[in-house]
MIKOLLO-712053 format. One record per residue (C-alpha): residue number from 1; residue in three letters; x, y, z. Coordinates in steps of 0.02 Angstrom, whole numbers, padded with zeros to 5 digits. Layout:
N
<n->NUM&res->ala&x->X&y->Y&z->Z>
...
END
This chain:
91
<n->1&res->met&x->-00014&y->00010&z->-00004>
<n->2&res->ile&x->00047&y->00168&z->-00042>
<n->3&res->ser&x->-00016&y->00347&z->-00015>
<n->4&res->gln&x->00035&y->00487&z->-00124>
<n->5&res->his&x->-00030&y->00664&z->-00112>
<n->6&res->ile&x->-00031&y->00730&z->-00295>
<n->7&res->val&x->-00060&y->00900&z->-00378>
<n->8&res->val&x->-00160&y->00904&z->-00566>
<n->9&res->his&x->-00088&y->01054&z->-00670>
<n->10&res->gly&x->-00213&y->01119&z->-00826>
<n->11&res->lys&x->-00390&y->01153&z->-00875>
<n->12&res->val&x->-00445&y->01031&z->-00734>
<n->13&res->gln&x->-00585&y->01132&z->-00648>
<n->14&res->gly&x->-00750&y->01166&z->-00722>
<n->15&res->val&x->-00740&y->01021&z->-00822>
<n->16&res->gly&x->-00822&y->00863&z->-00716>
<n->17&res->phe&x->-00613&y->00833&z->-00661>
<n->18&res->arg&x->-00671&y->00771&z->-00474>
<n->19&res->ala&x->-00806&y->00681&z->-00501>
<n->20&res->thr&x->-00740&y->00579&z->-00640>
<n->21&res->ala&x->-00564&y->00553&z->-00549>
<n->22&res->gln&x->-00677&y->00488&z->-00394>
<n->23&res->leu&x->-00769&y->00371&z->-00507>
<n->24&res->lys&x->-00601&y->00308&z->-00585>
<n->25&res->ala&x->-00524&y->00291&z->-00399>
<n->26&res->lys&x->-00648&y->00205&z->-00337>
<n->27&res->ser&x->-00653&y->00097&z->-00483>
<n->28&res->tyr&x->-00481&y->00056&z->-00447>
<n->29&res->gly&x->-00526&y->00023&z->-00267>
<n->30&res->leu&x->-00417&y->00192&z->-00212>
<n->31&res->asn&x->-00475&y->00271&z->-00055>
<n->32&res->gly&x->-00408&y->00461&z->-00015>
<n->33&res->trp&x->-00490&y->00616&z->-00092>
<n->34&res->val&x->-00497&y->00746&z->-00214>
<n->35&res->lys&x->-00520&y->00929&z->-00218>
<n->36&res->asn&x->-00507&y->01110&z->-00328>
<n->37&res->thr&x->-00350&y->01210&z->-00298>
<n->38&res->asn&x->-00369&y->01406&z->-00293>
<n->39&res->asp&x->-00236&y->01407&z->-00406>
<n->40&res->gly&x->-00343&y->01328&z->-00532>
<n->41&res->asn&x->-00273&y->01152&z->-00508>
<n->42&res->val&x->-00345&y->01006&z->-00419>
<n->43&res->glu&x->-00252&y->00925&z->-00265>
<n->44&res->met&x->-00277&y->00725&z->-00227>
<n->45&res->val&x->-00230&y->00609&z->-00099>
<n->46&res->val&x->-00228&y->00438&z->-00173>
<n->47&res->glu&x->-00202&y->00267&z->-00073>
<n->48&res->gly&x->-00198&y->00107&z->-00123>
<n->49&res->pro&x->-00094&y->-00046&z->-00198>
<n->50&res->glu&x->00065&y->00031&z->-00291>
<n->51&res->glu&x->00015&y->-00050&z->-00454>
<n->52&res->asp&x->-00156&y->00022&z->-00448>
<n->53&res->val&x->-00111&y->00215&z->-00408>
<n->54&res->glu&x->-00009&y->00217&z->-00546>
<n->55&res->ala&x->-00121&y->00169&z->-00662>
<n->56&res->phe&x->-00242&y->00272&z->-00593>
<n->57&res->lys&x->-00116&y->00392&z->-00618>
<n->58&res->ser&x->-00061&y->00350&z->-00786>
<n->59&res->val&x->-00279&y->00350&z->-00841>
<n->60&res->ile&x->-00258&y->00535&z->-00766>
<n->61&res->met&x->-00108&y->00582&z->-00905>
<n->62&res->glu&x->-00189&y->00493&z->-01042>
<n->63&res->gly&x->-00367&y->00571&z->-01036>
<n->64&res->leu&x->-00475&y->00542&z->-00892>
<n->65&res->asn&x->-00610&y->00664&z->-00938>
<n->66&res->pro&x->-00626&y->00722&z->-01135>
<n->67&res->phe&x->-00668&y->00916&z->-01052>
<n->68&res->ala&x->-00511&y->00902&z->-00928>
<n->69&res->lys&x->-00314&y->00954&z->-01017>
<n->70&res->val&x->-00198&y->00881&z->-00909>
<n->71&res->ser&x->-00028&y->00958&z->-00931>
<n->72&res->lys&x->00048&y->00895&z->-00781>
<n->73&res->leu&x->00045&y->00772&z->-00649>
<n->74&res->glu&x->00164&y->00803&z->-00473>
<n->75&res->val&x->00192&y->00693&z->-00343>
<n->76&res->ile&x->00218&y->00829&z->-00222>
<n->77&res->asp&x->00252&y->00688&z->-00063>
<n->78&res->gln&x->00239&y->00491&z->-00019>
<n->79&res->leu&x->00129&y->00499&z->00133>
<n->80&res->glu&x->00110&y->00351&z->00265>
<n->81&res->val&x->-00040&y->00259&z->00230>
<n->82&res->ser&x->-00219&y->00356&z->00346>
<n->83&res->arg&x->-00314&y->00200&z->00288>
<n->84&res->phe&x->-00450&y->00311&z->00197>
<n->85&res->asp&x->-00618&y->00211&z->00191>
<n->86&res->asp&x->-00687&y->00280&z->00045>
<n->87&res->phe&x->-00633&y->00406&z->-00095>
<n->88&res->gln&x->-00701&y->00565&z->-00088>
<n->89&res->ile&x->-00733&y->00756&z->-00153>
<n->90&res->lys&x->-00680&y->00873&z->-00043>
<n->91&res->tyr&x->-00762&y->01048&z->-00064>
END
């Protein structure tokens, strides 16, 4: 199990990115949260088996949402696993 703090840069607000990310994360069995930031990016913490977290990040970069345009996915930090029990959208 790993936990990563990630910032997604690009056109990722106002396009349904958080809801799509939540659905995709749940489909991989991942836990954590996703939220918009004040600077126009999206921030998330993703926890789960390393191969599933990496697959989720690949899907984000390849085009998770047809209305979003991801320019960069930045892993800010590796965190201790917190054992979230769901993947939530924070407001």
